[in-house]
BAKOLDREN-921008 format. One record per atom (N, C-alpha, C): residue in three letters; chain; atom name; x, y, z. Coordinates in Angstrom, 1 decimal. Layout:
// residues N
REC kolro gugu tigu      x      y      z
REC   ALA    A   CA      X      Y      Z
...
//
This chain:
// residues 172
REC kolro gugu tigu      x      y      z
REC   UNK    A    N    0.8   -1.2    0.0
REC   UNK    A   CA    0.0    0.0    0.0
REC   UNK    A    C    0.9    1.2    0.0
REC   UNK    A    N    0.5    2.2   -0.8
REC   UNK    A   CA    1.3    3.4   -0.9
REC   UNK    A    C    1.1    4.3    0.3
REC   UNK    A    N    2.1    4.9    0.8
REC   UNK    A   CA    2.1    5.9    1.9
REC   UNK    A    C    1.3    7.1    1.4
REC   UNK    A    N    0.4    7.6    2.3
REC   UNK    A   CA   -0.3    8.9    1.9
REC   UNK    A    C    0.7   10.0    1.8
REC   UNK    A    N    0.4   10.9    0.9
REC   UNK    A   CA    1.2   12.1    0.8
REC   UNK    A    C    0.3   13.3    0.9
REC   UNK    A    N    0.9   14.4    1.5
REC   UNK    A   CA    0.2   15.6    1.7
REC   UNK    A    C    0.0   16.4    0.5
REC   UNK    A    N   -1.2   16.9    0.2
REC   UNK    A   CA   -1.5   17.7   -0.9
REC   UNK    A    C   -0.8   19.1   -0.7
REC   UNK    A    N    0.0   19.5   -1.6
REC   UNK    A   CA    0.8   20.7   -1.5
REC   UNK    A    C   -0.1   21.9   -1.9
REC   UNK    A    N   -0.5   22.8   -0.9
REC   UNK    A   CA   -1.3   23.9   -1.1
REC   UNK    A    C   -0.7   24.9   -2.1
REC   UNK    A    N    0.6   24.9   -2.2
REC   UNK    A   CA    1.3   25.8   -3.1
REC   UNK    A    C    1.1   25.4   -4.6
REC   UNK    A    N    0.7   24.2   -4.8
REC   UNK    A   CA    0.6   23.7   -6.2
REC   UNK    A    C   -0.9   23.7   -6.7
REC   UNK    A    N   -1.8   24.2   -5.9
REC   UNK    A   CA   -3.2   24.3   -6.3
REC   UNK    A    C   -3.4   25.2   -7.5
REC   UNK    A    N   -2.6   26.2   -7.6
REC   UNK    A   CA   -2.7   27.2   -8.7
REC   UNK    A    C   -2.4   26.5  -10.0
REC   UNK    A    N   -1.6   25.4  -10.0
REC   UNK    A   CA   -1.3   24.7  -11.2
REC   UNK    A    C   -2.5   24.1  -11.9
REC   UNK    A    N   -3.6   23.9  -11.2
REC   UNK    A   CA   -4.8   23.2  -11.7
REC   UNK    A    C   -6.0   24.1  -11.9
REC   UNK    A    N   -5.8   25.4  -11.7
REC   UNK    A   CA   -6.9   26.3  -11.7
REC   UNK    A    C   -7.6   26.4  -13.0
REC   UNK    A    N   -6.9   26.4  -14.1
REC   UNK    A   CA   -7.5   26.4  -15.4
REC   UNK    A    C   -8.4   25.2  -15.7
REC   UNK    A    N   -8.0   24.0  -15.4
REC   UNK    A   CA   -8.8   22.8  -15.6
REC   UNK    A    C  -10.0   22.8  -14.7
REC   UNK    A    N   -9.8   23.2  -13.4
REC   UNK    A   CA  -10.9   23.3  -12.5
REC   UNK    A    C  -11.9   24.3  -12.9
REC   UNK    A    N  -11.4   25.4  -13.4
REC   UNK    A   CA  -12.4   26.5  -13.8
REC   UNK    A    C  -13.2   26.0  -15.0
REC   UNK    A    N  -12.6   25.4  -16.0
REC   UNK    A   CA  -13.4   24.9  -17.1
REC   UNK    A    C  -14.4   23.8  -16.7
REC   UNK    A    N  -14.0   23.0  -15.8
REC   UNK    A   CA  -14.9   22.0  -15.2
REC   UNK    A    C  -16.0   22.6  -14.5
REC   UNK    A    N  -15.7   23.6  -13.7
REC   UNK    A   CA  -16.7   24.3  -12.9
REC   UNK    A    C  -17.7   25.0  -13.8
REC   UNK    A    N  -17.2   25.7  -14.9
REC   UNK    A   CA  -18.1   26.4  -15.8
REC   UNK    A    C  -19.0   25.4  -16.5
REC   UNK    A    N  -18.5   24.3  -16.9
REC   UNK    A   CA  -19.4   23.3  -17.5
REC   UNK    A    C  -20.4   22.7  -16.5
REC   UNK    A    N  -20.1   22.6  -15.2
REC   UNK    A   CA  -21.1   22.2  -14.3
REC   UNK    A    C  -22.1   23.3  -14.0
REC   UNK    A    N  -21.7   24.5  -13.9
REC   UNK    A   CA  -22.5   25.6  -13.5
REC   UNK    A    C  -23.3   26.3  -14.6
REC   UNK    A    N  -22.6   26.4  -15.7
REC   UNK    A   CA  -23.2   27.0  -16.9
REC   UNK    A    C  -23.0   28.5  -17.0
REC   UNK    A    N  -22.2   29.1  -16.0
REC   UNK    A   CA  -21.9   30.5  -16.1
REC   UNK    A    C  -20.5   30.8  -15.5
REC   UNK    A    N  -19.9   31.8  -16.0
REC   UNK    A   CA  -18.6   32.2  -15.6
REC   UNK    A    C  -18.6   32.6  -14.1
REC   UNK    A    N  -19.5   33.3  -13.7
REC   UNK    A   CA  -19.6   33.8  -12.3
REC   UNK    A    C  -19.8   32.6  -11.3
REC   UNK    A    N  -20.6   31.7  -11.7
REC   UNK    A   CA  -20.8   30.5  -10.9
REC   UNK    A    C  -19.6   29.6  -10.8
REC   UNK    A    N  -18.8   29.5  -11.9
REC   UNK    A   CA  -17.6   28.8  -12.0
REC   UNK    A    C  -16.5   29.4  -11.1
REC   UNK    A    N  -16.4   30.7  -11.1
REC   UNK    A   CA  -15.5   31.4  -10.3
REC   UNK    A    C  -15.8   31.1   -8.8
REC   UNK    A    N  -17.1   31.2   -8.4
REC   UNK    A   CA  -17.5   31.0   -7.0
REC   UNK    A    C  -17.2   29.5   -6.6
REC   UNK    A    N  -17.5   28.6   -7.5
REC   UNK    A   CA  -17.3   27.2   -7.3
REC   UNK    A    C  -15.9   26.8   -7.0
REC   UNK    A    N  -15.0   27.4   -7.9
REC   UNK    A   CA  -13.6   27.1   -7.7
REC   UNK    A    C  -13.0   27.7   -6.4
REC   UNK    A    N  -13.5   28.9   -6.1
REC   UNK    A   CA  -13.1   29.5   -4.9
REC   UNK    A    C  -13.6   28.7   -3.7
REC   UNK    A    N  -14.8   28.3   -3.7
REC   UNK    A   CA  -15.3   27.5   -2.6
REC   UNK    A    C  -14.6   26.1   -2.5
REC   UNK    A    N  -14.2   25.6   -3.6
REC   UNK    A   CA  -13.5   24.3   -3.6
REC   UNK    A    C  -12.1   24.5   -3.0
REC   UNK    A    N  -11.4   25.6   -3.4
REC   UNK    A   CA  -10.1   25.8   -2.8
REC   UNK    A    C  -10.2   26.1   -1.3
REC   UNK    A    N  -11.3   26.8   -0.9
REC   UNK    A   CA  -11.5   27.1    0.5
REC   UNK    A    C  -11.6   25.8    1.3
REC   UNK    A    N  -12.4   24.9    0.8
REC   UNK    A   CA  -12.6   23.6    1.4
REC   UNK    A    C  -11.3   22.8    1.5
REC   UNK    A    N  -10.5   22.8    0.4
REC   UNK    A   CA   -9.3   22.0    0.4
REC   UNK    A    C   -8.2   22.7    1.4
REC   UNK    A    N   -8.2   24.0    1.5
REC   UNK    A   CA   -7.2   24.7    2.3
REC   UNK    A    C   -7.6   24.8    3.7
REC   UNK    A    N   -8.8   24.4    4.1
REC   UNK    A   CA   -9.3   24.5    5.5
REC   UNK    A    C   -8.6   23.6    6.4
REC   UNK    A    N   -8.0   22.5    5.9
REC   UNK    A   CA   -7.3   21.6    6.7
REC   UNK    A    C   -6.3   20.8    5.8
REC   UNK    A    N   -5.3   20.2    6.4
REC   UNK    A   CA   -4.3   19.4    5.5
REC   UNK    A    C   -5.1   18.2    4.9
REC   UNK    A    N   -4.7   17.9    3.6
REC   UNK    A   CA   -5.3   16.8    2.9
REC   UNK    A    C   -4.2   15.8    2.5
REC   UNK    A    N   -4.5   14.6    2.7
REC   UNK    A   CA   -3.6   13.5    2.4
REC   UNK    A    C   -4.2   12.6    1.3
REC   UNK    A    N   -3.4   12.4    0.3
REC   UNK    A   CA   -3.9   11.6   -0.9
REC   UNK    A    C   -3.2   10.2   -0.9
REC   UNK    A    N   -4.0    9.2   -1.3
REC   UNK    A   CA   -3.5    7.9   -1.5
REC   UNK    A    C   -3.7    7.5   -2.9
REC   UNK    A    N   -2.6    7.2   -3.6
REC   UNK    A   CA   -2.7    6.7   -5.0
REC   UNK    A    C   -3.5    7.6   -5.9
REC   UNK    A    N   -3.5    8.9   -5.7
REC   UNK    A   CA   -4.3    9.8   -6.5
REC   UNK    A    C   -3.4   10.9   -7.0
REC   UNK    A    N   -3.7   11.4   -8.2
REC   UNK    A   CA   -3.0   12.6   -8.6
REC   UNK    A    C   -3.9   13.8   -8.0
REC   UNK    A    N   -3.3   15.0   -8.0
REC   UNK    A   CA   -4.0   16.1   -7.4
REC   UNK    A    C   -5.2   16.5   -8.2
REC   UNK    A    N   -5.2   16.5   -9.5
REC   UNK    A   CA   -6.4   16.9  -10.3
REC   UNK    A    C   -7.6   16.0  -10.1
REC   UNK    A    N   -7.3   14.7  -10.0
REC   UNK    A   CA   -8.5   13.8   -9.7
REC   UNK    A    C   -9.1   14.1   -8.4
REC   UNK    A    N   -8.3   14.3   -7.4
REC   UNK    A   CA   -8.9   14.6   -6.1
REC   UNK    A    C   -9.6   16.0   -6.1
REC   UNK    A    N   -9.0   17.0   -6.7
REC   UNK    A   CA   -9.6   18.3   -6.7
REC   UNK    A    C  -10.9   18.3   -7.5
REC   UNK    A    N  -10.9   17.5   -8.6
REC   UNK    A   CA  -12.2   17.4   -9.4
REC   UNK    A    C  -13.3   16.8   -8.5
REC   UNK    A    N  -12.9   15.8   -7.7
REC   UNK    A   CA  -14.0   15.2   -6.8
REC   UNK    A    C  -14.5   16.2   -5.8
REC   UNK    A    N  -13.5   17.0   -5.2
REC   UNK    A   CA  -13.9   18.0   -4.3
REC   UNK    A    C  -14.8   19.1   -5.0
REC   UNK    A    N  -14.4   19.5   -6.2
REC   UNK    A   CA  -15.2   20.4   -7.0
REC   UNK    A    C  -16.6   19.9   -7.2
REC   UNK    A    N  -16.7   18.7   -7.6
REC   UNK    A   CA  -18.0   18.1   -7.9
REC   UNK    A    C  -18.9   18.0   -6.6
REC   UNK    A    N  -18.3   17.6   -5.5
REC   UNK    A   CA  -19.0   17.5   -4.2
REC   UNK    A    C  -19.4   18.8   -3.7
REC   UNK    A    N  -18.6   19.8   -3.9
REC   UNK    A   CA  -19.0   21.2   -3.6
REC   UNK    A    C  -20.1   21.7   -4.4
REC   UNK    A    N  -20.1   21.4   -5.7
REC   UNK    A   CA  -21.2   21.8   -6.6
REC   UNK    A    C  -22.5   21.1   -6.1
REC   UNK    A    N  -22.5   19.8   -5.9
REC   UNK    A   CA  -23.7   19.1   -5.5
REC   UNK    A    C  -24.2   19.7   -4.1
REC   UNK    A    N  -23.3   20.0   -3.2
REC   UNK    A   CA  -23.7   20.6   -1.9
REC   UNK    A    C  -24.4   21.9   -2.1
REC   UNK    A    N  -23.9   22.7   -3.1
REC   UNK    A   CA  -24.4   24.0   -3.3
REC   UNK    A    C  -25.8   23.9   -4.0
REC   UNK    A    N  -26.0   22.9   -4.9
REC   UNK    A   CA  -27.3   22.7   -5.5
REC   UNK    A    C  -28.3   22.3   -4.5
REC   UNK    A    N  -27.9   21.4   -3.6
REC   UNK    A   CA  -28.8   20.9   -2.6
REC   UNK    A    C  -29.2   22.0   -1.6
REC   UNK    A    N  -28.3   22.9   -1.3
REC   UNK    A   CA  -28.5   24.0   -0.4
REC   UNK    A    C  -29.5   25.0   -1.0
REC   UNK    A    N  -29.3   25.3   -2.3
REC   UNK    A   CA  -30.2   26.2   -3.0
REC   UNK    A    C  -31.6   25.6   -3.1
REC   UNK    A    N  -31.7   24.3   -3.4
REC   UNK    A   CA  -33.0   23.7   -3.4
REC   UNK    A    C  -33.7   23.8   -2.1
REC   UNK    A    N  -33.0   23.6   -1.0
REC   UNK    A   CA  -33.6   23.6    0.3
REC   UNK    A    C  -34.0   25.0    0.7
REC   UNK    A    N  -33.4   26.0    0.2
REC   UNK    A   CA  -33.7   27.4    0.5
REC   UNK    A    C  -34.9   27.9   -0.2
REC   UNK    A    N  -35.2   27.3   -1.4
REC   UNK    A   CA  -36.3   27.7   -2.3
REC   UNK    A    C  -36.3   29.2   -2.6
REC   UNK    A    N  -35.1   29.7   -2.9
REC   UNK    A   CA  -35.0   31.1   -3.2
REC   UNK    A    C  -35.3   31.3   -4.7
REC   UNK    A    N  -36.2   32.3   -5.0
REC   UNK    A   CA  -36.5   32.5   -6.4
REC   UNK    A    C  -35.3   33.1   -7.1
REC   UNK    A    N  -35.0   32.7   -8.3
REC   UNK    A   CA  -33.9   33.1   -9.1
REC   UNK    A    C  -34.4   34.2  -10.0
REC   UNK    A    N  -33.7   35.4  -10.0
REC   UNK    A   CA  -34.1   36.5  -10.9
REC   UNK    A    C  -33.4   36.3  -12.2
REC   UNK    A    N  -33.6   37.3  -13.1
REC   UNK    A   CA  -32.9   37.2  -14.4
REC   UNK    A    C  -31.4   37.4  -14.2
REC   UNK    A    N  -30.7   36.5  -14.9
REC   UNK    A   CA  -29.2   36.6  -14.9
REC   UNK    A    C  -28.8   37.7  -15.9
REC   UNK    A    N  -27.8   38.4  -15.4
REC   UNK    A   CA  -27.2   39.4  -16.3
REC   UNK    A    C  -25.9   38.9  -16.9
REC   UNK    A    N  -25.7   38.9  -18.2
REC   UNK    A   CA  -24.6   38.4  -18.8
REC   UNK    A    C  -23.5   39.5  -18.8
REC   UNK    A    N  -22.4   39.1  -18.1
REC   UNK    A   CA  -21.2   40.0  -18.0
REC   UNK    A    C  -20.2   39.6  -19.0
REC   UNK    A    N  -19.4   40.6  -19.5
REC   UNK    A   CA  -18.4   40.3  -20.5
REC   UNK    A    C  -17.4   39.3  -19.9
REC   UNK    A    N  -17.0   38.4  -20.8
REC   UNK    A   CA  -16.1   37.3  -20.4
REC   UNK    A    C  -14.7   37.9  -20.3
REC   UNK    A    N  -14.1   37.6  -19.2
REC   UNK    A   CA  -12.7   38.1  -19.0
REC   UNK    A    C  -11.8   36.9  -19.0
REC   UNK    A    N  -12.1   35.8  -19.7
REC   UNK    A   CA  -11.3   34.6  -19.6
REC   UNK    A    C  -10.0   34.6  -20.3
REC   UNK    A    N   -9.7   35.7  -21.0
REC   UNK    A   CA   -8.5   35.8  -21.7
REC   UNK    A    C   -8.6   35.4  -23.2
REC   UNK    A    N   -9.7   35.0  -23.6
REC   UNK    A   CA   -9.9   34.6  -25.0
REC   UNK    A    C   -9.6   35.8  -25.9
REC   UNK    A    N   -8.7   35.6  -26.9
REC   UNK    A   CA   -8.3   36.8  -27.7
REC   UNK    A    C   -9.3   37.0  -28.9
REC   UNK    A    N  -10.1   36.0  -29.2
REC   UNK    A   CA  -11.0   36.2  -30.3
REC   UNK    A    C  -12.4   36.1  -29.9
REC   UNK    A    N  -13.3   37.0  -30.3
REC   UNK    A   CA  -14.7   36.9  -29.8
REC   UNK    A    C  -15.4   35.6  -30.3
REC   UNK    A    N  -15.0   35.1  -31.5
REC   UNK    A   CA  -15.7   33.9  -32.0
REC   UNK    A    C  -15.3   32.7  -31.1
REC   UNK    A    N  -14.0   32.7  -30.6
REC   UNK    A   CA  -13.6   31.6  -29.7
REC   UNK    A    C  -14.4   31.7  -28.4
REC   UNK    A    N  -14.5   32.9  -27.9
REC   UNK    A   CA  -15.2   33.1  -26.6
REC   UNK    A    C  -16.7   32.7  -26.7
REC   UNK    A    N  -17.3   33.1  -27.8
REC   UNK    A   CA  -18.7   32.7  -28.1
REC   UNK    A    C  -18.9   31.2  -28.2
REC   UNK    A    N  -17.9   30.6  -28.9
REC   UNK    A   CA  -18.0   29.1  -29.1
REC   UNK    A    C  -17.8   28.4  -27.7
REC   UNK    A    N  -16.9   28.9  -27.0
REC   UNK    A   CA  -16.6   28.3  -25.6
REC   UNK    A    C  -17.8   28.4  -24.8
REC   UNK    A    N  -18.5   29.6  -24.8
REC   UNK    A   CA  -19.7   29.8  -24.0
REC   UNK    A    C  -20.8   28.9  -24.4
REC   UNK    A    N  -20.9   28.7  -25.7
REC   UNK    A   CA  -22.0   27.9  -26.3
REC   UNK    A    C  -21.8   26.4  -25.8
REC   UNK    A    N  -20.5   25.9  -26.0
REC   UNK    A   CA  -20.2   24.5  -25.6
REC   UNK    A    C  -20.4   24.3  -24.1
REC   UNK    A    N  -19.8   25.2  -23.3
REC   UNK    A   CA  -20.0   25.0  -21.9
REC   UNK    A    C  -21.4   25.1  -21.4
REC   UNK    A    N  -22.2   26.0  -22.1
REC   UNK    A   CA  -23.6   26.1  -21.8
REC   UNK    A    C  -24.3   24.8  -22.1
REC   UNK    A    N  -24.0   24.2  -23.2
REC   UNK    A   CA  -24.6   22.9  -23.6
REC   UNK    A    C  -24.2   21.8  -22.7
REC   UNK    A    N  -23.0   21.8  -22.2
REC   UNK    A   CA  -22.6   20.8  -21.2
REC   UNK    A    C  -23.3   21.0  -19.9
REC   UNK    A    N  -23.5   22.2  -19.5
REC   UNK    A   CA  -24.2   22.5  -18.3
REC   UNK    A    C  -25.7   22.1  -18.3
REC   UNK    A    N  -26.2   22.0  -19.6
REC   UNK    A   CA  -27.6   21.6  -19.7
REC   UNK    A    C  -27.8   20.1  -19.8
REC   UNK    A    N  -26.8   19.3  -19.8
REC   UNK    A   CA  -26.9   17.9  -19.8
REC   UNK    A    C  -27.4   17.4  -18.5
REC   UNK    A    N  -28.1   16.2  -18.5
REC   UNK    A   CA  -28.4   15.6  -17.2
REC   UNK    A    C  -27.2   15.4  -16.4
REC   UNK    A    N  -27.3   15.4  -15.1
REC   UNK    A   CA  -26.2   15.4  -14.2
REC   UNK    A    C  -25.2   14.3  -14.4
REC   UNK    A    N  -25.6   13.0  -14.5
REC   UNK    A   CA  -24.6   11.9  -14.7
REC   UNK    A    C  -23.8   12.1  -16.0
REC   UNK    A    N  -24.4   12.6  -17.0
REC   UNK    A   CA  -23.7   12.8  -18.3
REC   UNK    A    C  -22.8   14.0  -18.2
REC   UNK    A    N  -23.3   15.0  -17.5
REC   UNK    A   CA  -22.5   16.3  -17.4
REC   UNK    A    C  -21.2   16.0  -16.6
REC   UNK    A    N  -21.4   15.3  -15.5
REC   UNK    A   CA  -20.2   14.9  -14.6
REC   UNK    A    C  -19.2   14.1  -15.4
REC   UNK    A    N  -19.6   13.2  -16.2
REC   UNK    A   CA  -18.7   12.3  -17.0
REC   UNK    A    C  -17.9   13.1  -18.0
REC   UNK    A    N  -18.7   13.9  -18.8
REC   UNK    A   CA  -18.0   14.7  -19.8
REC   UNK    A    C  -17.1   15.8  -19.3
REC   UNK    A    N  -17.5   16.3  -18.2
REC   UNK    A   CA  -16.6   17.3  -17.5
REC   UNK    A    C  -15.3   16.7  -17.1
REC   UNK    A    N  -15.4   15.5  -16.5
REC   UNK    A   CA  -14.2   14.9  -16.0
REC   UNK    A    C  -13.2   14.5  -17.1
REC   UNK    A    N  -13.8   14.0  -18.2
REC   UNK    A   CA  -12.9   13.5  -19.3
REC   UNK    A    C  -12.6   14.6  -20.3
REC   UNK    A    N  -13.6   15.3  -20.8
REC   UNK    A   CA  -13.3   16.2  -21.9
REC   UNK    A    C  -13.0   17.6  -21.4
REC   UNK    A    N  -13.4   18.1  -20.3
REC   UNK    A   CA  -13.2   19.4  -19.8
REC   UNK    A    C  -11.9   19.4  -18.9
REC   UNK    A    N  -11.9   18.5  -17.9
REC   UNK    A   CA  -10.8   18.5  -17.0
REC   UNK    A    C   -9.6   17.7  -17.5
REC   UNK    A    N   -9.9   16.9  -18.5
REC   UNK    A   CA   -8.8   16.2  -19.2
REC   UNK    A    C   -8.3   14.9  -18.5
REC   UNK    A    N   -9.1   14.3  -17.6
REC   UNK    A   CA   -8.7   13.1  -16.9
REC   UNK    A    C   -8.8   11.9  -17.9
REC   UNK    A    N   -8.0   10.9  -17.6
REC   UNK    A   CA   -8.1    9.7  -18.4
REC   UNK    A    C   -9.4    9.0  -17.9
REC   UNK    A    N   -9.9    8.0  -18.7
REC   UNK    A   CA  -11.1    7.3  -18.3
REC   UNK    A    C  -10.9    6.7  -16.9
REC   UNK    A    N   -9.8    6.1  -16.7
REC   UNK    A   CA   -9.5    5.4  -15.4
REC   UNK    A    C   -9.5    6.4  -14.3
REC   UNK    A    N   -8.8    7.6  -14.5
REC   UNK    A   CA   -8.8    8.6  -13.4
REC   UNK    A    C  -10.2    9.2  -13.2
REC   UNK    A    N  -11.0    9.4  -14.2
REC   UNK    A   CA  -12.3   10.0  -14.1
REC   UNK    A    C  -13.2    9.0  -13.4
REC   UNK    A    N  -13.1    7.7  -13.7
REC   UNK    A   CA  -14.0    6.7  -13.1
REC   UNK    A    C  -13.7    6.6  -11.6
REC   UNK    A    N  -12.4    6.7  -11.3
REC   UNK    A   CA  -12.0    6.7   -9.9
REC   UNK    A    C  -12.5    7.9   -9.1
REC   UNK    A    N  -12.4    9.1   -9.8
REC   UNK    A   CA  -12.8   10.4   -9.1
REC   UNK    A    C  -14.3   10.4   -8.9
REC   UNK    A    N  -15.1    9.8   -9.9
REC   UNK    A   CA  -16.5    9.8   -9.8
REC   UNK    A    C  -17.1    8.6   -9.1
REC   UNK    A    N  -16.2    7.7   -8.7
REC   UNK    A   CA  -16.5    6.5   -8.0
REC   UNK    A    C  -17.5    5.6   -8.9
REC   UNK    A    N  -17.1    5.4  -10.1
REC   UNK    A   CA  -17.9    4.7  -11.1
REC   UNK    A    C  -17.1    3.6  -11.7
REC   UNK    A    N  -17.7    2.5  -12.1
REC   UNK    A   CA  -17.0    1.5  -13.0
REC   UNK    A    C  -16.6    2.2  -14.3
REC   UNK    A    N  -15.4    1.8  -14.8
REC   UNK    A   CA  -14.9    2.5  -16.0
REC   UNK    A    C  -15.9    2.3  -17.2
REC   UNK    A    N  -16.5    1.1  -17.3
REC   UNK    A   CA  -17.5    0.9  -18.4
REC   UNK    A    C  -18.7    1.8  -18.3
REC   UNK    A    N  -19.1    2.1  -17.1
REC   UNK    A   CA  -20.2    3.1  -16.9
REC   UNK    A    C  -19.8    4.5  -17.3
REC   UNK    A    N  -18.6    4.8  -16.9
REC   UNK    A   CA  -18.1    6.2  -17.3
REC   UNK    A    C  -18.0    6.3  -18.8
REC   UNK    A    N  -17.5    5.2  -19.4
REC   UNK    A   CA  -17.3    5.3  -20.9
REC   UNK    A    C  -18.6    5.4  -21.6
REC   UNK    A    N  -19.6    4.7  -21.1
REC   UNK    A   CA  -21.0    4.8  -21.7
REC   UNK    A    C  -21.6    6.2  -21.5
REC   UNK    A    N  -21.4    6.8  -20.3
REC   UNK    A   CA  -21.9    8.1  -20.1
REC   UNK    A    C  -21.2    9.2  -20.9
REC   UNK    A    N  -19.9    9.0  -21.1
REC   UNK    A   CA  -19.2   10.0  -21.9
REC   UNK    A    C  -19.7    9.9  -23.4
REC   UNK    A    N  -19.8    8.7  -23.9
REC   UNK    A   CA  -20.3    8.5  -25.2
REC   UNK    A    C  -21.7    9.1  -25.4
REC   UNK    A    N  -22.6    8.8  -24.5
REC   UNK    A   CA  -24.0    9.4  -24.6
REC   UNK    A    C  -24.0   10.9  -24.4
REC   UNK    A    N  -23.1   11.4  -23.5
REC   UNK    A   CA  -23.1   12.9  -23.4
REC   UNK    A    C  -22.5   13.5  -24.6
REC   UNK    A    N  -21.5   13.0  -25.2
REC   UNK    A   CA  -21.0   13.5  -26.5
REC   UNK    A    C  -22.0   13.5  -27.6
REC   UNK    A    N  -22.8   12.4  -27.6
REC   UNK    A   CA  -23.8   12.3  -28.7
REC   UNK    A    C  -24.9   13.4  -28.5
REC   UNK    A    N  -25.3   13.6  -27.2
REC   UNK    A   CA  -26.3   14.7  -26.9
REC   UNK    A    C  -25.7   16.0  -27.2
REC   UNK    A    N  -24.4   16.2  -26.9
REC   UNK    A   CA  -23.8   17.5  -27.2
REC   UNK    A    C  -23.7   17.8  -28.7
REC   UNK    A    N  -23.3   16.8  -29.5
REC   UNK    A   CA  -23.3   16.9  -30.9
REC   UNK    A    C  -24.6   17.3  -31.5
REC   UNK    A    N  -25.7   16.6  -31.0
REC   UNK    A   CA  -27.0   16.9  -31.5
REC   UNK    A    C  -27.4   18.4  -31.0
REC   UNK    A    N  -27.1   18.7  -29.8
REC   UNK    A   CA  -27.5   20.0  -29.3
REC   UNK    A    C  -26.8   21.2  -30.0
REC   UNK    A    N  -25.6   20.9  -30.4
REC   UNK    A   CA  -24.8   22.0  -31.0
REC   UNK    A    C  -25.0   22.1  -32.5
REC   UNK    A    N  -25.8   21.1  -33.1
REC   UNK    A   CA  -26.2   21.3  -34.5
REC   UNK    A    C  -27.2   22.4  -34.5
REC   UNK    A    N  -27.0   23.4  -35.5
REC   UNK    A   CA  -28.0   24.5  -35.5
REC   UNK    A    C  -29.4   24.1  -35.6
REC   UNK    A    N  -29.8   23.1  -36.4
REC   UNK    A   CA  -31.2   22.7  -36.6
REC   UNK    A    C  -31.7   21.8  -35.5
REC   UNK    A    N  -30.9   21.3  -34.6
REC   UNK    A   CA  -31.4   20.3  -33.7
REC   UNK    A    C  -31.1   20.6  -32.2
REC   UNK    A    N  -30.9   21.9  -31.9
REC   UNK    A   CA  -30.5   22.3  -30.6
REC   UNK    A    C  -31.5   22.0  -29.5
REC   UNK    A    N  -32.7   21.7  -29.9
REC   UNK    A   CA  -33.8   21.5  -28.9
REC   UNK    A    C  -33.8   20.1  -28.4
REC   UNK    A    N  -32.9   19.2  -28.8
REC   UNK    A   CA  -32.9   17.8  -28.3
REC   UNK    A    C  -32.1   17.6  -27.1
REC   UNK    A    N  -31.4   18.6  -26.6
REC   UNK    A   CA  -30.6   18.4  -25.4
REC   UNK    A    C  -31.4   18.1  -24.2
REC   UNK    A    N  -31.0   17.1  -23.4
REC   UNK    A   CA  -31.7   16.8  -22.2
REC   UNK    A    C  -32.7   15.7  -22.4
REC   UNK    A    N  -33.1   15.3  -23.6
REC   UNK    A   CA  -33.9   14.2  -23.8
REC   UNK    A    C  -33.1   12.9  -23.7
REC   UNK    A    N  -33.7   11.9  -23.3
REC   UNK    A   CA  -33.0   10.6  -23.2
REC   UNK    A    C  -32.8   10.0  -24.6
REC   UNK    A    N  -31.5    9.7  -24.8
REC   UNK    A   CA  -31.2    9.2  -26.2
REC   UNK    A    C  -31.2    7.7  -26.2
//
């Protein structure tokens, strides 16, 4: 058995881009992603973390996902009415407006997926984990993860087709 190693807080910044993209895909908005990543880092930094046989990004993705799920549950329990969202200019560093618009479209489509598919595609395609790493992070059999990623990609492809955008969210 491998000795646990302490998660290095100074290395968390190395993973911020991948976590931010994953958070945006989960939340569907830039502001929500920023808050989610900040809350994730706050949780991780609240006490020392020891990892066994895991890379940092896999662990951080699991904390991000659990933080997101906790926030959704908390919002549902509060029953707070949500007002109209104001779209703020994207400061993500994209140099071309067409790239920023495409990124926003794709991440919005991912956010609209049913939760199991969204989590799978975020882990593999957004965060860049291998199938084995993602399956471990999401605590799923690798075959289940593979199936969910395939189905999520199929739904995304259909949703992003200009003439078929209304199919997202339907069971395929």
